[in-house]
N, C-alpha and C positions, 0 to 999 in steps of 0.2 A: 161589429165593422160587416159584413158585406162578404161571401161566398163571390168565390173567383169562377167566371163565365167559362164553363164547358171548353167550347167554341178558344178562344183563351187561351186556356192549361193545354187544350190541341199543337195550335203554333206557336206554344211553348217549349212546349216537348219538340216536338214533328224539331227547331230549334236545335235544341240544345242533343240529338242524335246526331245534325246533319254534322253540327263542333264534333263529334264525336274523337279520339284519335287516329288517325293513318296511318296506317307502314313505314314506315320512310323510304322503303326500297320497296321498291314493290317485285311479284314473284314472279316470274313471264311461266301463261299455263303449261309450257310444256318442259322435261326437260330431254326430253330426248329430239334429236338431229332430224329434219326431212327426210331423208333416207330410212330412218329409225323407223317414221310414221305411217311411210310410205310401205316398209315390208311390211310390218302389220295388219295395213290392210288389206298386203295382198293373204296374207296366213286368214286371214277374218274370213267370215260366212256373210259376209255383209252384201250390201248386187249390187257386180260393176269392181270385186276384187280380183277378179278373173283378168280382170283388162288393166288390174291398175299392175298385177304382176309378169302381168307381160309387156306391158310401156317399158317396167325396171328392167327386164331380161334384152329388149331389142337399146334400149339406151343400154344397159352392161357390154354389148356386142358394138355399137357403135362408140363406146371410148376406147374399150379392145383397140380398135379397127383402124377412128386414129391418133394413138398410142405408135399401136406397132407402123405406120404412113411416117408419121414421125420422126420415129429411129432409123426408116429408110435411108433418111435422105438426112440423114448428119453424113 
């Protein structure tokens, strides 16, 4: 019997690895909400983290102002 060609063996192994069992339900990359991720970034020492923190504070003020204005029109 003739030995198997190494290239053919590599192709067969690659095909088998590609057909390996996959998870039926993909897991999310993160379980954090967008607001939680933004807060974590704002508290970190990453470059630009302070800007993210200021943007979150401004967004919170805008939301409170909109809710206050909305309650005045009722």
